[in-house]
C-alpha positions as CSV (number, residue, x, y, z in Angstrom):
1,M,-0.1,0.9,15.8
2,S,1.7,0.8,19.4
3,N,1.6,-0.4,22.7
4,V,2.3,0.9,26.1
5,N,4.1,-1.3,28.1
6,K,3.9,-1.5,32.3
7,S,6.8,1.1,32.4
8,G,4.9,3.3,30.1
9,D,7.3,3.4,27.2
10,Q,5.2,2.9,23.9
11,S,6.6,-0.5,22.2
12,I,6.3,-1.4,18.5
13,T,3.5,-3.8,17.5
14,W,5.0,-6.9,15.5
15,P,5.3,-7.4,12.8
16,F,7.3,-4.0,12.3
17,V,6.6,-2.3,8.9
18,P,9.3,0.6,8.6
19,P,8.2,3.6,6.5
20,P,8.7,4.0,2.9
21,L,11.4,5.3,1.3
22,L,10.3,8.3,-0.6
23,L,12.6,8.8,-3.6
24,T,13.0,12.8,-3.8
25,F,15.5,14.0,-6.1
26,D,16.2,18.0,-5.4
27,K,17.4,20.0,-8.9
28,C,21.3,20.3,-9.0
29,D,22.5,23.4,-7.3
30,P,25.8,24.8,-8.6
31,T,26.6,26.0,-5.5
32,M,26.8,22.6,-4.0
33,N,30.2,21.0,-3.4
34,R,31.2,18.2,-5.9
35,M,30.5,15.7,-3.2
36,A,26.9,16.6,-3.0
37,R,26.5,16.8,-6.6
38,Q,27.9,13.1,-7.2
39,K,25.6,11.5,-4.4
40,Q,22.6,13.6,-6.2
41,D,23.6,12.0,-9.5
42,L,23.8,8.5,-8.2
43,L,20.5,9.3,-6.8
44,Q,19.1,10.3,-10.1
45,G,20.9,7.5,-12.0
46,T,18.6,5.1,-9.7
47,L,15.8,7.0,-10.3
48,D,16.3,6.7,-14.1
49,L,16.9,2.9,-13.8
50,L,13.6,2.3,-12.1
51,I,11.9,4.3,-14.8
52,L,13.5,2.6,-17.5
53,Q,13.1,-0.8,-16.2
54,T,9.1,0.0,-15.4
55,L,8.8,1.1,-19.0
56,A,10.3,-1.9,-20.4
57,L,7.3,-3.9,-19.3
58,E,4.9,-1.6,-21.5
59,P,4.0,1.9,-22.1
60,M,2.6,3.9,-19.2
61,H,1.7,7.4,-17.9
62,G,3.4,8.9,-15.2
63,W,1.1,8.3,-12.3
64,G,1.2,4.5,-13.6
65,I,4.7,4.4,-13.4
66,S,5.1,5.8,-9.6
67,Q,2.1,3.2,-9.0
68,R,4.0,0.3,-10.3
69,I,7.4,1.3,-8.4
70,Q,5.3,1.4,-5.5
71,Q,3.5,-1.9,-6.2
72,V,6.7,-3.9,-7.4
73,S,8.8,-2.5,-4.4
74,R,5.9,-3.6,-1.9
75,D,5.4,0.1,-0.8
76,V,9.4,0.4,-0.1
77,L,9.8,2.9,-2.7
78,R,7.7,6.1,-3.1
79,V,8.1,8.3,-6.2
80,N,7.8,12.0,-5.3
81,Q,5.7,13.7,-8.1
82,G,8.4,16.5,-8.2
83,S,11.0,14.1,-8.8
84,L,9.3,11.8,-11.7
85,Y,8.4,14.3,-14.0
86,P,11.6,16.4,-14.5
87,A,13.2,12.7,-14.6
88,L,10.8,11.8,-17.5
89,H,11.7,14.9,-19.2
90,R,15.3,14.3,-18.5
91,L,15.0,10.9,-20.3
92,E,12.9,12.3,-23.1
93,Q,15.6,14.8,-23.9
94,Q,18.4,11.9,-23.7
95,G,16.1,10.3,-26.4
96,W,15.9,7.2,-24.2
97,I,12.0,7.4,-23.9
98,D,9.4,9.2,-26.2
99,A,6.1,10.4,-25.3
100,E,2.6,10.8,-26.8
101,W,-0.7,11.7,-25.5
102,D,-3.6,9.0,-25.4
103,A,-6.8,8.6,-22.9
104,S,-5.9,7.0,-19.7
105,E,-8.1,4.1,-17.9
106,N,-10.4,6.7,-17.0
107,N,-11.0,8.5,-20.4
108,R,-9.1,11.9,-19.6
109,Q,-5.9,12.5,-21.7
110,A,-2.3,11.5,-20.3
111,K,0.8,11.5,-21.4
112,Y,2.2,7.7,-22.3
113,Y,6.0,6.9,-22.3
114,R,7.3,4.3,-23.9
115,L,11.1,3.1,-24.2
116,T,13.1,3.6,-27.5
117,R,15.6,1.6,-28.7
118,T,18.5,3.7,-27.5
119,G,16.5,3.4,-24.1
120,R,16.7,-0.1,-24.4
121,R,20.7,-0.3,-24.7
122,Q,20.8,2.1,-21.9
123,L,18.8,0.1,-19.7
124,T,21.0,-2.9,-20.3
125,E,23.9,-0.4,-19.3
126,E,22.5,1.0,-16.4
127,R,21.3,-2.7,-14.7
128,E,25.2,-3.9,-15.7
129,N,26.3,-0.6,-13.6
130,W,23.9,-1.4,-10.9
131,A,24.7,-4.9,-10.6
132,R,28.2,-3.8,-10.2
133,M,27.8,-1.3,-7.6
134,T,25.4,-3.4,-5.5
135,D,28.0,-6.1,-5.8
136,A,31.0,-3.8,-4.4
137,V,28.6,-2.6,-1.7
138,T,27.7,-5.9,-0.6
139,R,31.1,-7.2,-0.7
140,I,32.3,-4.3,1.7
141,L,29.1,-4.6,4.0
142,Q,30.4,-8.1,4.6
143,T,33.7,-7.5,5.9
144,D,34.8,-8.9,9.4
145,Q,34.4,-6.0,11.8
146,S,36.5,-7.7,14.3
């Protein structure tokens, strides 16, 4: 909701809530330059980490994973379904998650994903990598700009 001030400009009503970050990861295009592929890999690694962490709590179907990430991030992160299912397929191929069909809460068939033993080890590694990376970025952002 916005207000119009005396000069006719629109102002933002407080408290301001920024729009959510939509996690969208496109398939890697072989014509992309090396830097673009590396950036995409970093983003895919982030989505993988979020999925693995979500599944560490309990087995879930894809929609549930997406909803949990959105809920826990307080609507800051939203996973695009077109990114989620390719990521789940990739994680399954890597042996980090398993899947089986079962009835969902509304009695429909849904594919439920669960973390494997290998996936738990990978989650530990991914969390350590994330901590190192965020620590490094934080140090850089805290440098004096004078």
